[in-house]
All heavy atoms as TSV, in Angstrom:
chain	resi	resn	atom	element	x	y	z
A	1	MET	N	N	6.874	32.359	-48.117
A	1	MET	CA	C	8.291	32.503	-47.876
A	1	MET	C	C	8.993	31.142	-47.979
A	1	MET	O	O	10.118	31.090	-48.449
A	1	MET	CB	C	8.532	33.125	-46.506
A	1	MET	CG	C	8.127	34.595	-46.402
A	1	MET	SD	S	9.034	35.696	-47.489
A	1	MET	CE	C	10.540	35.879	-46.615
A	2	GLU	N	N	8.297	30.120	-47.529
A	2	GLU	CA	C	8.912	28.790	-47.579
A	2	GLU	C	C	9.150	28.351	-49.022
A	2	GLU	O	O	10.227	27.853	-49.359
A	2	GLU	CB	C	8.016	27.786	-46.850
A	2	GLU	CG	C	8.639	26.419	-46.710
A	2	GLU	CD	C	7.768	25.473	-45.915
A	2	GLU	OE1	O	7.203	25.906	-44.896
A	2	GLU	OE2	O	7.654	24.314	-46.336
A	3	ARG	N	N	8.146	28.559	-49.870
A	3	ARG	CA	C	8.291	28.168	-51.282
A	3	ARG	C	C	9.345	29.022	-51.973
A	3	ARG	O	O	10.129	28.518	-52.777
A	3	ARG	CB	C	6.954	28.297	-52.010
A	3	ARG	CG	C	5.973	27.215	-51.608
A	3	ARG	CD	C	4.661	27.339	-52.327
A	3	ARG	NE	N	4.841	27.239	-53.758
A	3	ARG	CZ	C	3.947	27.605	-54.654
A	3	ARG	NH1	N	2.787	28.088	-54.272
A	3	ARG	NH2	N	4.178	27.481	-55.938
A	4	TYR	N	N	9.360	30.325	-51.666
A	4	TYR	CA	C	10.353	31.213	-52.270
A	4	TYR	C	C	11.753	30.828	-51.783
A	4	TYR	O	O	12.707	30.823	-52.565
A	4	TYR	CB	C	10.033	32.669	-51.933
A	4	TYR	CG	C	10.920	33.671	-52.627
A	4	TYR	CD1	C	11.141	33.609	-53.999
A	4	TYR	CD2	C	11.536	34.689	-51.915
A	4	TYR	CE1	C	11.945	34.528	-54.638
A	4	TYR	CE2	C	12.347	35.612	-52.545
A	4	TYR	CZ	C	12.548	35.522	-53.902
A	4	TYR	OH	O	13.360	36.442	-54.535
A	5	GLY	N	N	11.871	30.464	-50.505
A	5	GLY	CA	C	13.151	30.013	-49.966
A	5	GLY	C	C	13.648	28.757	-50.656
A	5	GLY	O	O	14.836	28.632	-50.965
A	6	ALA	N	N	12.736	27.830	-50.901
A	6	ALA	CA	C	13.109	26.601	-51.611
A	6	ALA	C	C	13.558	26.915	-53.031
A	6	ALA	O	O	14.528	26.340	-53.534
A	6	ALA	CB	C	11.936	25.630	-51.619
A	7	TYR	N	N	12.869	27.844	-53.676
A	7	TYR	CA	C	13.251	28.249	-55.026
A	7	TYR	C	C	14.651	28.856	-55.035
A	7	TYR	O	O	15.475	28.518	-55.890
A	7	TYR	CB	C	12.228	29.247	-55.578
A	7	TYR	CG	C	12.704	29.987	-56.798
A	7	TYR	CD1	C	12.741	29.369	-58.042
A	7	TYR	CD2	C	13.142	31.307	-56.706
A	7	TYR	CE1	C	13.197	30.039	-59.165
A	7	TYR	CE2	C	13.591	31.991	-57.811
A	7	TYR	CZ	C	13.620	31.349	-59.048
A	7	TYR	OH	O	14.089	32.021	-60.149
A	8	LEU	N	N	14.927	29.755	-54.087
A	8	LEU	CA	C	16.241	30.401	-54.027
A	8	LEU	C	C	17.347	29.397	-53.744
A	8	LEU	O	O	18.439	29.481	-54.319
A	8	LEU	CB	C	16.239	31.506	-52.965
A	8	LEU	CG	C	15.368	32.723	-53.268
A	8	LEU	CD1	C	15.316	33.643	-52.059
A	8	LEU	CD2	C	15.869	33.462	-54.489
A	9	THR	N	N	17.060	28.430	-52.872
A	9	THR	CA	C	18.046	27.394	-52.574
A	9	THR	C	C	18.325	26.556	-53.806
A	9	THR	O	O	19.484	26.230	-54.097
A	9	THR	CB	C	17.550	26.502	-51.423
A	9	THR	OG1	O	17.314	27.330	-50.281
A	9	THR	CG2	C	18.561	25.434	-51.071
A	10	GLN	N	N	17.288	26.230	-54.554
A	10	GLN	CA	C	17.459	25.440	-55.774
A	10	GLN	C	C	18.186	26.256	-56.838
A	10	GLN	O	O	19.009	25.717	-57.580
A	10	GLN	CB	C	16.096	24.989	-56.304
A	10	GLN	CG	C	16.175	24.115	-57.526
A	10	GLN	CD	C	14.786	23.733	-58.034
A	10	GLN	OE1	O	13.793	24.340	-57.662
A	10	GLN	NE2	N	14.738	22.735	-58.886
A	11	LEU	N	N	17.913	27.550	-56.885
A	11	LEU	CA	C	18.548	28.420	-57.868
A	11	LEU	C	C	20.049	28.512	-57.654
A	11	LEU	O	O	20.827	28.447	-58.604
A	11	LEU	CB	C	17.918	29.814	-57.809
A	11	LEU	CG	C	18.392	30.843	-58.813
A	11	LEU	CD1	C	17.993	30.426	-60.226
A	11	LEU	CD2	C	17.788	32.209	-58.486
A	12	LYS	N	N	20.461	28.644	-56.384
A	12	LYS	CA	C	21.882	28.803	-56.079
A	12	LYS	C	C	22.270	27.924	-54.890
A	12	LYS	O	O	22.770	26.848	-55.077
A	12	LYS	CB	C	22.201	30.266	-55.815
A	12	LYS	CG	C	23.609	30.648	-56.102
A	12	LYS	CD	C	23.762	32.150	-56.208
A	12	LYS	CE	C	25.185	32.474	-56.600
A	12	LYS	NZ	N	25.443	33.882	-56.632
A	13	ASP	N	N	22.047	28.420	-53.664
A	13	ASP	CA	C	22.333	27.633	-52.464
A	13	ASP	C	C	21.690	28.313	-51.249
A	13	ASP	O	O	21.046	29.342	-51.374
A	13	ASP	CB	C	23.835	27.439	-52.246
A	13	ASP	CG	C	24.616	28.743	-52.170
A	13	ASP	OD1	O	24.021	29.792	-51.857
A	13	ASP	OD2	O	25.832	28.711	-52.428
A	14	GLU	N	N	21.879	27.710	-50.074
A	14	GLU	CA	C	21.251	28.237	-48.862
A	14	GLU	C	C	21.818	29.593	-48.454
A	14	GLU	O	O	21.096	30.435	-47.924
A	14	GLU	CB	C	21.386	27.232	-47.722
A	14	GLU	CG	C	20.527	26.008	-47.918
A	14	GLU	CD	C	20.678	25.003	-46.800
A	14	GLU	OE1	O	21.471	25.250	-45.872
A	14	GLU	OE2	O	19.988	23.968	-46.857
A	15	ALA	N	N	23.100	29.814	-48.699
A	15	ALA	CA	C	23.707	31.109	-48.365
A	15	ALA	C	C	23.069	32.222	-49.195
A	15	ALA	O	O	22.831	33.326	-48.686
A	15	ALA	CB	C	25.212	31.061	-48.597
A	16	TYR	N	N	22.787	31.920	-50.464
A	16	TYR	CA	C	22.131	32.899	-51.327
A	16	TYR	C	C	20.720	33.189	-50.818
A	16	TYR	O	O	20.300	34.337	-50.757
A	16	TYR	CB	C	22.089	32.388	-52.767
A	16	TYR	CG	C	21.394	33.338	-53.723
A	16	TYR	CD1	C	21.964	34.556	-54.047
A	16	TYR	CD2	C	20.173	33.007	-54.283
A	16	TYR	CE1	C	21.328	35.431	-54.912
A	16	TYR	CE2	C	19.536	33.872	-55.154
A	16	TYR	CZ	C	20.123	35.084	-55.464
A	16	TYR	OH	O	19.491	35.949	-56.319
A	17	ARG	N	N	19.996	32.138	-50.437
A	17	ARG	CA	C	18.657	32.311	-49.871
A	17	ARG	C	C	18.688	33.218	-48.643
A	17	ARG	O	O	17.908	34.156	-48.526
A	17	ARG	CB	C	18.072	30.958	-49.498
A	17	ARG	CG	C	16.699	31.038	-48.820
A	17	ARG	CD	C	16.381	29.814	-48.013
A	17	ARG	NE	N	17.349	29.674	-46.933
A	17	ARG	CZ	C	17.614	28.533	-46.318
A	17	ARG	NH1	N	17.008	27.427	-46.664
A	17	ARG	NH2	N	18.504	28.487	-45.341
A	18	ASP	N	N	19.640	32.952	-47.753
A	18	ASP	CA	C	19.761	33.765	-46.547
A	18	ASP	C	C	20.106	35.209	-46.881
A	18	ASP	O	O	19.589	36.138	-46.258
A	18	ASP	CB	C	20.807	33.169	-45.607
A	18	ASP	CG	C	20.403	31.795	-45.091
A	18	ASP	OD1	O	19.195	31.451	-45.166
A	18	ASP	OD2	O	21.298	31.064	-44.621
A	19	HIS	N	N	20.974	35.396	-47.860
A	19	HIS	CA	C	21.350	36.747	-48.296
A	19	HIS	C	C	20.130	37.504	-48.825
A	19	HIS	O	O	19.909	38.657	-48.471
A	19	HIS	CB	C	22.437	36.670	-49.366
A	19	HIS	CG	C	22.744	37.978	-50.012
A	19	HIS	ND1	N	23.470	38.967	-49.392
A	19	HIS	CD2	C	22.397	38.469	-51.219
A	19	HIS	CE1	C	23.556	40.016	-50.191
A	19	HIS	NE2	N	22.924	39.735	-51.308
A	20	VAL	N	N	19.332	36.856	-49.649
A	20	VAL	CA	C	18.135	37.492	-50.215
A	20	VAL	C	C	17.134	37.818	-49.109
A	20	VAL	O	O	16.582	38.918	-49.065
A	20	VAL	CB	C	17.495	36.596	-51.300
A	20	VAL	CG1	C	16.134	37.122	-51.723
A	20	VAL	CG2	C	18.419	36.490	-52.508
A	21	PHE	N	N	16.902	36.897	-48.198
A	21	PHE	CA	C	15.953	37.152	-47.106
A	21	PHE	C	C	16.430	38.274	-46.189
A	21	PHE	O	O	15.631	39.082	-45.719
A	21	PHE	CB	C	15.697	35.885	-46.307
A	21	PHE	CG	C	14.758	34.913	-46.983
A	21	PHE	CD1	C	14.630	33.626	-46.509
A	21	PHE	CD2	C	13.995	35.282	-48.079
A	21	PHE	CE1	C	13.749	32.720	-47.113
A	21	PHE	CE2	C	13.116	34.392	-48.695
A	21	PHE	CZ	C	13.001	33.111	-48.203
A	22	ASP	N	N	17.741	38.343	-45.930
A	22	ASP	CA	C	18.277	39.446	-45.126
A	22	ASP	C	C	18.069	40.780	-45.830
A	22	ASP	O	O	17.732	41.782	-45.202
A	22	ASP	CB	C	19.763	39.235	-44.832
A	22	ASP	CG	C	20.013	38.104	-43.856
A	22	ASP	OD1	O	19.049	37.692	-43.167
A	22	ASP	OD2	O	21.164	37.630	-43.790
A	23	TYR	N	N	18.281	40.792	-47.140
A	23	TYR	CA	C	18.089	42.011	-47.925
A	23	TYR	C	C	16.618	42.450	-47.892
A	23	TYR	O	O	16.319	43.619	-47.713
A	23	TYR	CB	C	18.545	41.793	-49.364
A	23	TYR	CG	C	18.371	43.013	-50.227
A	23	TYR	CD1	C	19.285	44.045	-50.171
A	23	TYR	CD2	C	17.287	43.134	-51.089
A	23	TYR	CE1	C	19.129	45.172	-50.955
A	23	TYR	CE2	C	17.122	44.251	-51.868
A	23	TYR	CZ	C	18.053	45.273	-51.808
A	23	TYR	OH	O	17.882	46.388	-52.572
A	24	ILE	N	N	15.728	41.502	-48.036
A	24	ILE	CA	C	14.291	41.809	-47.998
A	24	ILE	C	C	13.915	42.390	-46.642
A	24	ILE	O	O	13.192	43.382	-46.554
A	24	ILE	CB	C	13.454	40.552	-48.320
A	24	ILE	CG1	C	13.602	40.176	-49.787
A	24	ILE	CG2	C	11.989	40.759	-47.964
A	24	ILE	CD1	C	13.000	38.831	-50.148
A	25	ALA	N	N	14.406	41.794	-45.573
A	25	ALA	CA	C	14.092	42.282	-44.226
A	25	ALA	C	C	14.587	43.700	-44.014
A	25	ALA	O	O	13.933	44.516	-43.352
A	25	ALA	CB	C	14.697	41.354	-43.191
A	26	GLN	N	N	15.740	44.020	-44.593
A	26	GLN	CA	C	16.312	45.357	-44.422
A	26	GLN	C	C	15.620	46.387	-45.309
A	26	GLN	O	O	15.267	47.465	-44.856
A	26	GLN	CB	C	17.800	45.336	-44.743
A	26	GLN	CG	C	18.460	46.693	-44.620
A	26	GLN	CD	C	19.926	46.655	-45.015
A	26	GLN	OE1	O	20.463	45.626	-45.372
A	26	GLN	NE2	N	20.560	47.787	-44.960
A	27	GLU	N	N	15.411	46.082	-46.561
A	27	GLU	CA	C	14.919	47.062	-47.528
A	27	GLU	C	C	13.402	47.156	-47.617
A	27	GLU	O	O	12.880	48.201	-47.969
A	27	GLU	CB	C	15.484	46.768	-48.919
A	27	GLU	CG	C	16.967	46.970	-49.014
A	27	GLU	CD	C	17.396	48.405	-48.745
A	27	GLU	OE1	O	16.675	49.346	-49.156
A	27	GLU	OE2	O	18.443	48.594	-48.118
A	28	ASP	N	N	12.700	46.085	-47.345
A	28	ASP	CA	C	11.248	46.099	-47.485
A	28	ASP	C	C	10.518	46.352	-46.169
A	28	ASP	O	O	9.308	46.281	-46.117
A	28	ASP	CB	C	10.746	44.773	-48.080
A	28	ASP	CG	C	10.950	44.711	-49.579
A	28	ASP	OD1	O	11.371	45.725	-50.162
A	28	ASP	OD2	O	10.699	43.660	-50.164
A	29	SER	N	N	11.263	46.635	-45.132
A	29	SER	CA	C	10.620	46.941	-43.857
A	29	SER	C	C	10.127	48.380	-43.889
A	29	SER	O	O	10.897	49.294	-44.154
A	29	SER	CB	C	11.602	46.760	-42.698
A	29	SER	OG	O	12.007	45.421	-42.640
A	30	PRO	N	N	8.845	48.579	-43.647
A	30	PRO	CA	C	8.326	49.946	-43.712
A	30	PRO	C	C	8.900	50.822	-42.606
A	30	PRO	O	O	9.151	50.362	-41.501
A	30	PRO	CB	C	6.816	49.766	-43.540
A	30	PRO	CG	C	6.652	48.434	-42.929
A	30	PRO	CD	C	7.839	47.612	-43.315
A	31	ARG	N	N	9.136	52.056	-42.942
A	31	ARG	CA	C	9.617	53.039	-41.981
A	31	ARG	C	C	8.419	53.807	-41.433
A	31	ARG	O	O	7.400	53.941	-42.117
A	31	ARG	CB	C	10.579	54.013	-42.645
A	31	ARG	CG	C	11.775	53.362	-43.321
A	31	ARG	CD	C	12.775	52.874	-42.285
A	31	ARG	NE	N	14.003	52.433	-42.914
A	31	ARG	CZ	C	14.367	51.168	-43.030
A	31	ARG	NH1	N	13.598	50.227	-42.577
A	31	ARG	NH2	N	15.492	50.847	-43.600
A	32	PRO	N	N	8.516	54.326	-40.224
A	32	PRO	CA	C	7.413	55.118	-39.673
A	32	PRO	C	C	7.113	56.338	-40.552
A	32	PRO	O	O	8.005	56.888	-41.216
A	32	PRO	CB	C	7.938	55.559	-38.308
A	32	PRO	CG	C	9.011	54.587	-37.968
A	32	PRO	CD	C	9.615	54.166	-39.266
A	33	LEU	N	N	5.873	56.756	-40.537
A	33	LEU	CA	C	5.445	57.884	-41.356
A	33	LEU	C	C	6.243	59.140	-41.036
A	33	LEU	O	O	6.697	59.842	-41.941
A	33	LEU	CB	C	3.946	58.139	-41.163
A	33	LEU	CG	C	3.370	59.316	-41.936
A	33	LEU	CD1	C	3.566	59.135	-43.432
A	33	LEU	CD2	C	1.902	59.488	-41.605
A	34	ILE	N	N	6.440	59.437	-39.765
A	34	ILE	CA	C	7.189	60.634	-39.375
A	34	ILE	C	C	8.612	60.574	-39.923
A	34	ILE	O	O	9.158	61.578	-40.378
A	34	ILE	CB	C	7.190	60.800	-37.836
A	34	ILE	CG1	C	5.770	61.016	-37.334
A	34	ILE	CG2	C	8.087	61.944	-37.407
A	34	ILE	CD1	C	5.075	62.234	-37.914
A	35	PHE	N	N	9.230	59.396	-39.917
A	35	PHE	CA	C	10.570	59.223	-40.482
A	35	PHE	C	C	10.570	59.613	-41.959
A	35	PHE	O	O	11.461	60.315	-42.430
A	35	PHE	CB	C	11.039	57.773	-40.319
A	35	PHE	CG	C	12.325	57.472	-41.034
A	35	PHE	CD1	C	13.543	57.732	-40.432
A	35	PHE	CD2	C	12.310	56.935	-42.312
A	35	PHE	CE1	C	14.728	57.466	-41.091
A	35	PHE	CE2	C	13.482	56.661	-42.987
A	35	PHE	CZ	C	14.709	56.925	-42.369
A	36	GLN	N	N	9.563	59.149	-42.702
A	36	GLN	CA	C	9.504	59.430	-44.131
A	36	GLN	C	C	9.277	60.921	-44.402
A	36	GLN	O	O	9.900	61.500	-45.295
A	36	GLN	CB	C	8.400	58.599	-44.779
A	36	GLN	CG	C	8.698	57.110	-44.724
A	36	GLN	CD	C	7.605	56.292	-45.344
A	36	GLN	OE1	O	7.184	56.575	-46.463
A	36	GLN	NE2	N	7.134	55.280	-44.632
A	37	LEU	N	N	8.402	61.544	-43.613
A	37	LEU	CA	C	8.155	62.975	-43.793
A	37	LEU	C	C	9.402	63.787	-43.441
A	37	LEU	O	O	9.762	64.731	-44.167
A	37	LEU	CB	C	6.962	63.411	-42.949
A	37	LEU	CG	C	5.622	62.748	-43.284
A	37	LEU	CD1	C	4.540	63.213	-42.317
A	37	LEU	CD2	C	5.215	62.994	-44.716
A	38	ASP	N	N	10.071	63.433	-42.357
A	38	ASP	CA	C	11.301	64.130	-41.979
A	38	ASP	C	C	12.403	63.920	-43.014
A	38	ASP	O	O	13.187	64.828	-43.285
A	38	ASP	CB	C	11.779	63.667	-40.604
A	38	ASP	CG	C	10.912	64.172	-39.474
A	38	ASP	OD1	O	10.137	65.138	-39.695
A	38	ASP	OD2	O	10.999	63.609	-38.363
A	39	LEU	N	N	12.446	62.755	-43.607
A	39	LEU	CA	C	13.430	62.488	-44.652
A	39	LEU	C	C	13.199	63.395	-45.860
A	39	LEU	O	O	14.151	63.938	-46.428
A	39	LEU	CB	C	13.371	61.015	-45.069
A	39	LEU	CG	C	14.381	60.555	-46.110
A	39	LEU	CD1	C	15.802	60.756	-45.610
A	39	LEU	CD2	C	14.146	59.084	-46.449
A	40	LEU	N	N	11.940	63.567	-46.247
A	40	LEU	CA	C	11.631	64.489	-47.351
A	40	LEU	C	C	12.096	65.904	-47.026
A	40	LEU	O	O	12.696	66.583	-47.865
A	40	LEU	CB	C	10.129	64.473	-47.658
A	40	LEU	CG	C	9.593	63.215	-48.320
A	40	LEU	CD1	C	8.069	63.242	-48.331
A	40	LEU	CD2	C	10.137	63.092	-49.730
A	41	ARG	N	N	11.841	66.354	-45.803
A	41	ARG	CA	C	12.273	67.696	-45.396
A	41	ARG	C	C	13.800	67.808	-45.427
A	41	ARG	O	O	14.349	68.807	-45.886
A	41	ARG	CB	C	11.752	68.021	-44.003
A	41	ARG	CG	C	10.271	68.281	-43.967
A	41	ARG	CD	C	9.817	68.738	-42.567
A	41	ARG	NE	N	8.370	68.724	-42.490
A	41	ARG	CZ	C	7.647	67.764	-41.933
A	41	ARG	NH1	N	8.230	66.724	-41.379
A	41	ARG	NH2	N	6.336	67.835	-41.918
A	42	SER	N	N	14.494	66.783	-44.950
A	42	SER	CA	C	15.956	66.825	-44.924
A	42	SER	C	C	16.562	66.784	-46.319
A	42	SER	O	O	17.699	67.207	-46.511
A	42	SER	CB	C	16.507	65.674	-44.083
A	42	SER	OG	O	16.375	64.437	-44.757
A	43	LEU	N	N	15.804	66.317	-47.298
A	43	LEU	CA	C	16.275	66.274	-48.680
A	43	LEU	C	C	15.958	67.547	-49.444
A	43	LEU	O	O	16.209	67.635	-50.640
A	43	LEU	CB	C	15.682	65.062	-49.401
A	43	LEU	CG	C	16.171	63.714	-48.875
A	43	LEU	CD1	C	15.405	62.568	-49.515
A	43	LEU	CD2	C	17.663	63.561	-49.122
A	44	GLY	N	N	15.381	68.535	-48.744
A	44	GLY	CA	C	15.178	69.841	-49.360
A	44	GLY	C	C	13.770	70.131	-49.829
A	44	GLY	O	O	13.547	71.140	-50.492
A	45	PHE	N	N	12.818	69.274	-49.515
A	45	PHE	CA	C	11.436	69.564	-49.891
A	45	PHE	C	C	10.888	70.629	-48.938
A	45	PHE	O	O	10.930	70.470	-47.725
A	45	PHE	CB	C	10.582	68.293	-49.842
A	45	PHE	CG	C	10.869	67.351	-50.976
A	45	PHE	CD1	C	11.874	66.415	-50.871
A	45	PHE	CD2	C	10.139	67.422	-52.150
A	45	PHE	CE1	C	12.153	65.549	-51.914
A	45	PHE	CE2	C	10.404	66.565	-53.203
A	45	PHE	CZ	C	11.414	65.631	-53.085
A	46	SER	N	N	10.400	71.721	-49.520
A	46	SER	CA	C	9.968	72.850	-48.690
A	46	SER	C	C	8.564	72.646	-48.128
A	46	SER	O	O	8.264	73.121	-47.034
A	46	SER	CB	C	10.012	74.139	-49.502
A	46	SER	OG	O	9.164	74.037	-50.636
A	47	GLN	N	N	7.716	71.961	-48.860
A	47	GLN	CA	C	6.355	71.696	-48.397
A	47	GLN	C	C	6.128	70.187	-48.357
A	47	GLN	O	O	6.271	69.503	-49.369
A	47	GLN	CB	C	5.324	72.334	-49.321
A	47	GLN	CG	C	5.352	73.842	-49.324
A	47	GLN	CD	C	4.296	74.392	-50.262
A	47	GLN	OE1	O	4.006	73.807	-51.293
A	47	GLN	NE2	N	3.731	75.528	-49.891
A	48	VAL	N	N	5.804	69.697	-47.189
A	48	VAL	CA	C	5.505	68.274	-47.003
A	48	VAL	C	C	4.126	68.198	-46.367
A	48	VAL	O	O	3.863	68.855	-45.365
A	48	VAL	CB	C	6.561	67.595	-46.091
A	48	VAL	CG1	C	6.204	66.148	-45.856
A	48	VAL	CG2	C	7.945	67.713	-46.703
A	49	GLU	N	N	3.247	67.419	-46.985
A	49	GLU	CA	C	1.872	67.376	-46.491
A	49	GLU	C	C	1.368	65.945	-46.417
A	49	GLU	O	O	1.548	65.153	-47.345
A	49	GLU	CB	C	0.967	68.196	-47.408
A	49	GLU	CG	C	-0.437	68.324	-46.881
A	49	GLU	CD	C	-1.251	69.319	-47.697
A	49	GLU	OE1	O	-0.676	70.149	-48.394
A	49	GLU	OE2	O	-2.478	69.212	-47.631
A	50	LEU	N	N	0.721	65.633	-45.317
A	50	LEU	CA	C	0.056	64.352	-45.147
A	50	LEU	C	C	-1.369	64.510	-45.669
A	50	LEU	O	O	-2.152	65.286	-45.141
A	50	LEU	CB	C	0.050	63.947	-43.670
A	50	LEU	CG	C	-0.696	62.669	-43.318
A	50	LEU	CD1	C	-0.097	61.472	-44.036
A	50	LEU	CD2	C	-0.668	62.460	-41.817
A	51	LEU	N	N	-1.698	63.796	-46.726
A	51	LEU	CA	C	-3.003	63.941	-47.364
A	51	LEU	C	C	-4.060	63.051	-46.713
A	51	LEU	O	O	-5.205	63.463	-46.546
A	51	LEU	CB	C	-2.896	63.612	-48.853
A	51	LEU	CG	C	-1.855	64.426	-49.625
A	51	LEU	CD1	C	-1.685	63.868	-51.023
A	51	LEU	CD2	C	-2.233	65.887	-49.651
A	52	HIS	N	N	-3.664	61.839	-46.350
A	52	HIS	CA	C	-4.638	60.897	-45.792
A	52	HIS	C	C	-3.877	59.805	-45.061
A	52	HIS	O	O	-2.834	59.345	-45.513
A	52	HIS	CB	C	-5.471	60.280	-46.927
A	52	HIS	CG	C	-6.433	59.239	-46.458
A	52	HIS	ND1	N	-7.589	59.540	-45.796
A	52	HIS	CD2	C	-6.398	57.892	-46.563
A	52	HIS	CE1	C	-8.230	58.414	-45.516
A	52	HIS	NE2	N	-7.524	57.402	-45.973
A	53	LYS	N	N	-4.387	59.373	-43.922
A	53	LYS	CA	C	-3.801	58.252	-43.192
A	53	LYS	C	C	-4.929	57.397	-42.629
A	53	LYS	O	O	-5.881	57.902	-42.059
A	53	LYS	CB	C	-2.922	58.750	-42.044
A	53	LYS	CG	C	-2.238	57.608	-41.306
A	53	LYS	CD	C	-1.267	58.126	-40.283
A	53	LYS	CE	C	-0.489	57.074	-39.568
A	53	LYS	NZ	N	-1.086	55.808	-39.311
A	54	ASN	N	N	-4.810	56.095	-42.844
A	54	ASN	CA	C	-5.793	55.137	-42.345
A	54	ASN	C	C	-5.051	53.852	-42.021
A	54	ASN	O	O	-4.496	53.217	-42.899
A	54	ASN	CB	C	-6.877	54.887	-43.391
A	54	ASN	CG	C	-7.958	53.953	-42.878
A	54	ASN	OD1	O	-7.992	53.625	-41.703
A	54	ASN	ND2	N	-8.839	53.543	-43.755
A	55	SER	N	N	-5.019	53.507	-40.745
A	55	SER	CA	C	-4.349	52.308	-40.281
A	55	SER	C	C	-2.869	52.358	-40.677
A	55	SER	O	O	-2.170	53.267	-40.293
A	55	SER	CB	C	-5.049	51.074	-40.842
A	55	SER	OG	O	-4.477	49.902	-40.340
A	56	CYS	N	N	-2.409	51.403	-41.465
A	56	CYS	CA	C	-1.008	51.388	-41.855
A	56	CYS	C	C	-0.773	51.980	-43.243
A	56	CYS	O	O	0.325	51.879	-43.786
A	56	CYS	CB	C	-0.467	49.959	-41.796
A	56	CYS	SG	S	-1.271	48.844	-42.938
A	57	PHE	N	N	-1.772	52.636	-43.806
A	57	PHE	CA	C	-1.642	53.234	-45.131
A	57	PHE	C	C	-1.676	54.752	-45.030
A	57	PHE	O	O	-2.399	55.301	-44.210
A	57	PHE	CB	C	-2.773	52.766	-46.049
A	57	PHE	CG	C	-2.803	51.283	-46.210
A	57	PHE	CD1	C	-3.677	50.496	-45.490
A	57	PHE	CD2	C	-1.932	50.655	-47.094
A	57	PHE	CE1	C	-3.703	49.131	-45.625
A	57	PHE	CE2	C	-1.936	49.280	-47.234
A	57	PHE	CZ	C	-2.826	48.515	-46.513
A	58	ALA	N	N	-0.891	55.412	-45.870
A	58	ALA	CA	C	-0.874	56.866	-45.865
A	58	ALA	C	C	-0.601	57.364	-47.274
A	58	ALA	O	O	0.071	56.719	-48.067
A	58	ALA	CB	C	0.198	57.387	-44.920
A	59	ALA	N	N	-1.159	58.529	-47.550
A	59	ALA	CA	C	-0.877	59.239	-48.798
A	59	ALA	C	C	-0.281	60.575	-48.418
A	59	ALA	O	O	-0.867	61.321	-47.642
A	59	ALA	CB	C	-2.147	59.418	-49.623
A	60	PHE	N	N	0.909	60.842	-48.928
A	60	PHE	CA	C	1.543	62.106	-48.609
A	60	PHE	C	C	2.276	62.613	-49.842
A	60	PHE	O	O	2.557	61.863	-50.779
A	60	PHE	CB	C	2.488	61.989	-47.404
A	60	PHE	CG	C	3.542	60.906	-47.511
A	60	PHE	CD1	C	4.784	61.187	-48.020
A	60	PHE	CD2	C	3.261	59.642	-47.065
A	60	PHE	CE1	C	5.758	60.194	-48.103
A	60	PHE	CE2	C	4.219	58.628	-47.135
A	60	PHE	CZ	C	5.470	58.921	-47.665
A	61	GLY	N	N	2.553	63.883	-49.852
A	61	GLY	CA	C	3.221	64.485	-50.992
A	61	GLY	C	C	4.163	65.582	-50.539
A	61	GLY	O	O	4.120	66.021	-49.388
A	62	ALA	N	N	4.986	66.042	-51.466
A	62	ALA	CA	C	5.959	67.078	-51.140
A	62	ALA	C	C	6.276	67.889	-52.390
A	62	ALA	O	O	6.183	67.396	-53.512
A	62	ALA	CB	C	7.227	66.463	-50.578
A	63	ILE	N	N	6.630	69.141	-52.158
A	63	ILE	CA	C	7.025	70.048	-53.240
A	63	ILE	C	C	8.428	70.540	-52.932
A	63	ILE	O	O	8.709	70.979	-51.822
A	63	ILE	CB	C	6.059	71.240	-53.353
A	63	ILE	CG1	C	4.664	70.729	-53.695
A	63	ILE	CG2	C	6.552	72.240	-54.387
A	63	ILE	CD1	C	3.599	71.810	-53.688
A	64	LYS	N	N	9.300	70.469	-53.926
A	64	LYS	CA	C	10.684	70.898	-53.733
A	64	LYS	C	C	10.868	72.310	-54.199
A	64	LYS	O	O	10.297	72.795	-55.103
A	64	LYS	CB	C	11.639	69.979	-54.474
A	64	LYS	CG	C	13.045	70.069	-53.988
A	64	LYS	CD	C	13.832	68.873	-54.414
A	64	LYS	CE	C	15.089	68.821	-53.571
A	64	LYS	NZ	N	15.919	67.719	-53.891
């Protein structure tokens, strides 16, 4: 992160670096599994299935 921050600062400025890091924190933060499954259901998927879960990894699928 430090090297990437230095690159972003050199590319533009510190405000740009902060903007990019804030965006990463918001968009790349994983959501809980139940949140993701409920989101699929709320989007109209009729069948939502958890195929496998191990630690922080999960495989799941849905049919619309």
